[in-house]
C-alpha positions in Angstrom: 46.3 -19.9 61.0 44.7 -17.2 58.9 46.2 -15.8 56.0 44.9 -12.3 54.9 45.5 -12.0 51.0 44.4 -8.7 49.2 41.5 -8.5 46.5 42.9 -9.4 42.9 42.1 -8.9 39.3 40.3 -11.2 37.8 42.4 -13.5 35.3 41.7 -15.5 32.4 39.0 -14.7 30.2 35.4 -12.5 31.5 35.5 -8.9 33.2 35.5 -7.3 37.0 37.0 -7.7 40.6 36.6 -9.2 43.6 37.6 -7.8 47.0 37.7 -9.3 50.4 34.3 -8.2 52.4 32.4 -7.6 49.8 29.3 -8.1 51.5 30.0 -6.6 54.6 27.0 -3.8 54.7 24.7 -5.4 52.1 24.9 -9.0 53.9 27.1 -9.2 56.7 26.4 -12.9 57.9 26.6 -14.2 54.9 30.4 -15.9 55.0 29.1 -17.2 58.6 25.6 -18.4 57.2 28.0 -20.8 54.6 30.4 -21.7 57.0 27.8 -22.8 59.2 26.3 -24.8 56.2 29.4 -26.6 55.5 30.0 -27.3 59.0 26.7 -29.0 59.7 26.9 -31.3 56.5 30.2 -32.0 57.2 29.2 -33.5 60.8 27.3 -36.1 59.0 29.2 -36.6 56.1 33.0 -35.7 56.1 33.2 -36.4 52.1 31.5 -33.2 51.8 34.2 -31.2 51.8 36.7 -32.4 48.8 33.5 -32.8 47.2 32.7 -28.9 47.8 36.5 -28.0 47.2 36.3 -30.4 43.6 33.3 -28.8 42.8 34.7 -24.8 42.8 37.4 -26.3 40.8 35.5 -27.8 38.1 33.2 -24.3 38.1 35.8 -22.2 37.3 37.8 -24.3 34.7 34.9 -24.1 32.4 34.1 -20.1 31.7 35.4 -18.8 34.8 34.2 -18.8 38.5 30.3 -18.0 37.4 28.3 -20.8 39.6 27.4 -22.4 35.7 28.6 -25.9 37.2 25.6 -25.6 40.0 22.7 -25.3 36.7 20.5 -28.6 36.8 19.0 -28.8 33.5 19.6 -31.2 30.2 22.5 -30.7 28.3 24.2 -28.6 31.2 27.9 -28.6 32.9 26.4 -30.9 35.6 25.3 -33.4 33.4 28.7 -34.0 31.5 30.1 -37.1 32.8 33.5 -35.1 33.8 31.0 -33.8 36.6 28.8 -36.9 37.1 30.6 -37.9 40.3 30.1 -34.5 42.1 29.2 -34.3 45.4 27.6 -31.0 47.4 24.9 -29.9 45.4 22.5 -29.7 48.7 24.9 -28.1 50.7 24.8 -24.6 48.2 21.4 -24.9 47.9 20.7 -25.1 51.6 23.4 -21.9 52.1 21.5 -19.9 49.2 17.9 -20.9 50.9 19.5 -19.3 54.1 21.0 -16.5 52.4 18.0 -15.5 50.2 16.0 -15.5 53.8 18.5 -13.0 55.3 19.8 -10.8 51.9 17.1 -11.5 49.0 18.9 -11.2 45.7 22.3 -10.2 47.0 24.9 -13.1 47.5 26.1 -14.9 44.4 26.1 -18.7 44.1 29.3 -18.3 42.5 30.8 -16.4 46.1 29.1 -19.3 47.9 30.5 -21.8 46.2 34.2 -20.3 46.6 33.6 -19.7 50.0 32.2 -23.1 50.8 35.8 -24.4 49.2 38.0 -23.0 51.2 35.6 -23.8 54.3 36.1 -27.5 53.4 39.6 -27.0 53.3 39.6 -25.2 57.0 37.3 -28.0 58.3 40.4 -31.0 57.1 42.7 -29.0 59.2 44.2 -27.2 56.3 45.1 -23.1 56.3 42.0 -20.8 56.8 42.5 -17.6 54.4 40.0 -14.8 53.5 38.0 -15.1 50.1 37.6 -12.1 47.6 33.9 -11.7 47.0 32.0 -10.3 44.5 31.3 -12.8 41.7 28.0 -12.9 39.8 26.4 -16.1 38.4 26.8 -16.9 34.4 23.4 -17.7 32.5 25.6 -20.3 30.6 26.3 -23.7 31.2 26.6 -25.9 28.2 27.3 -29.9 29.0 29.9 -29.8 25.8 31.9 -27.3 27.5 33.2 -29.6 30.6 35.4 -31.4 28.1 37.9 -28.4 28.6 38.2 -30.1 32.2 42.1 -31.5 32.6 41.7 -35.8 32.6 42.8 -38.1 35.0 45.2 -39.6 31.9 46.6 -36.2 30.4 50.4 -35.2 30.3 51.9 -33.2 32.0 52.7 -30.7 29.3 49.2 -31.0 28.4 48.1 -30.2 32.7 50.5 -26.9 31.8 48.9 -25.4 29.0 45.4 -25.6 30.4 46.2 -24.2 33.8 48.4 -22.0 31.4 45.2 -20.2 29.8 43.7 -18.8 33.1 47.1 -17.5 34.2 48.4 -20.3 36.2 51.9 -21.2 36.3 53.4 -24.7 37.3 53.7 -24.2 40.7 49.9 -23.4 41.0 49.4 -26.7 39.6 51.2 -28.7 41.7 49.7 -27.0 44.4 46.0 -26.9 43.4 46.5 -30.7 42.4 47.5 -31.1 46.0 43.9 -30.3 47.1 43.7 -34.2 46.3 44.9 -34.4 50.5 41.6 -35.1 50.9 38.9 -36.6 49.0 38.6 -40.3 47.1 38.8 -41.2 43.3 36.0 -44.1 42.0 38.1 -47.4 40.8 36.9 -46.5 36.9 39.0 -43.3 36.8 42.1 -45.4 37.7 41.3 -49.0 37.2 43.3 -49.4 33.8 46.6 -48.6 35.3 46.4 -51.5 37.3 46.5 -55.1 34.7 46.9 -53.7 31.5 48.8 -50.9 30.8 51.5 -51.4 28.9 52.5 -55.2 27.2 49.5 -56.5 29.7 51.5 -55.4 33.3 50.4 -52.5 35.1 51.5 -48.9 34.8 55.2 -49.2 36.3 55.2 -46.0 37.9 53.3 -47.5 40.3 55.3 -49.1 43.5 55.3 -52.5 43.3 54.0 -52.9 46.8 51.3 -50.3 46.2 49.7 -52.4 43.7 48.2 -55.4 45.4 46.3 -53.1 47.7 44.7 -51.1 44.5 44.2 -54.3 43.4 42.2 -55.4 46.5 40.0 -52.4 46.7 39.5 -52.5 42.7 39.9 -55.9 41.1 39.1 -56.6 37.7 35.0 -56.8 36.7 34.5 -55.6 40.4 32.7 -52.4 41.3 34.1 -49.6 39.3 32.2 -46.8 41.5 34.0 -47.8 44.8 35.4 -45.0 46.2 39.6 -45.2 47.2 41.0 -42.6 49.0 43.4 -40.3 46.7 46.2 -39.6 50.0 46.4 -43.3 51.4 46.8 -42.9 54.9 45.6 -39.5 55.2 42.5 -39.0 52.8 40.7 -36.5 55.9 43.1 -34.3 56.9 44.8 -31.5 54.5 48.7 -32.0 54.4 51.6 -32.9 52.6 51.3 -36.4 52.9 49.7 -36.8 49.2 53.1 -35.6 47.6 55.2 -37.8 50.0 52.5 -40.7 48.3 53.6 -39.6 44.7 57.2 -39.5 45.8 56.8 -43.1 47.1 55.0 -44.2 43.6 51.4 -44.3 45.5 49.9 -41.9 43.6 46.2 -43.1 42.7 45.7 -40.8 39.5 47.9 -41.4 37.1 48.1 -37.6 36.0 48.8 -37.4 40.5 51.6 -39.2 39.9 53.3 -37.5 36.7 53.6 -34.8 39.0 56.6 -36.6 40.1 57.8 -38.7 37.4 57.8 -35.0 35.7 61.1 -32.8 36.2 59.6 -30.0 36.2 56.6 -30.2 38.3 58.8 -32.9 40.9 60.9 -29.6 41.9 57.8 -28.3 43.6 56.6 -31.6 45.4 60.1 -31.3 46.8 60.1 -27.6 47.8 56.5 -28.9 49.4 58.0 -32.0 51.0 61.2 -29.7 52.5 63.6 -32.0 50.6 67.5 -31.0 51.0 68.6 -28.9 48.6 65.5 -27.5 47.3 63.9 -24.0 48.6 61.3 -25.2 51.0 57.4 -23.8 50.4 54.6 -24.1 52.6 51.6 -26.1 51.2 49.6 -24.5 53.5 50.0 -20.5 52.2 50.8 -21.5 48.8 47.5 -23.2 48.4 45.7 -20.3 49.7 47.4 -18.1 47.2 46.4 -20.7 44.3 43.2 -20.7 45.1 42.6 -16.8 45.3 44.4 -16.8 41.6 42.2 -19.3 40.8 38.6 -18.0 42.4 39.4 -15.4 39.9 39.2 -16.7 36.8 36.6 -15.3 34.2 34.6 -13.0 37.1 31.9 -11.9 35.3 29.9 -8.9 35.9 26.8 -6.7 34.3 24.7 -7.5 32.0 26.8 -11.4 31.2 25.6 -12.4 34.7 23.1 -12.2 37.4 22.5 -13.1 41.0 20.4 -16.3 41.1 17.7 -17.0 43.5 18.0 -20.4 43.2 21.3 -21.8 42.0 20.1 -25.0 40.5 18.0 -22.7 37.8 18.8 -19.6 35.4 16.6 -16.6 36.5 
């Protein structure tokens, strides 16, 4: 099912606006080229879908949705520890090469990433939506700026504050974190919860029946880079089972599980699950709306931006 969303003004800092169909005359095949490139990589490696979705989030939450996370080089965002496990740069690079052949100097890397994130959700059986385009690429990418990204140990209050500075509310927070319905996390970002979290024991919010499974996947002194599904039992399908897992104490990341343990966010989890006594929310439709809001954070135009010919380099 496709959702039509009108263009929206940029939120947070920055300037400019986006609109659906921005390239309809200047590069009519732009969206289909990105889509076919993502599909090709997805067929051989489905893990590319959550990788691209996460990359778009990491881009937007650092100086706006300007493609700065794609820039490679010393001391760039891409070199930050928060971005060390990002995947999908090759997909964006390949799409850019094809677009430069079809429409030289027209389609921004920031727009390619926004479109690829949407296509990734669709490929994992999630909702489709129209992506407003017209972003330009930023010229600044600093490793230190990645410290602005939300962390996996953050409290709900901290997460809400980080989202609020971009014009995203508590419902947007729960909705966008729901993107963890697809993808994995390395043991190193959550294994501290399994043994020595409090008083030498595990995080008490972990369901005791789930604990042995996590410990077997991430044993003490084991491989810290082993990947574990964020949505146990449904990691390759975009659905609401992630929220069911949170309700059952089966959230892998500490920051994810807090969406259930904190009353201010639990209500939205319950709404996505359609529990009795609360107004039901359609996760797919709300995710599409929140993604459009997020993808308009700090959209850039004019002299503080450009259209990069190579996404990994500043022109």
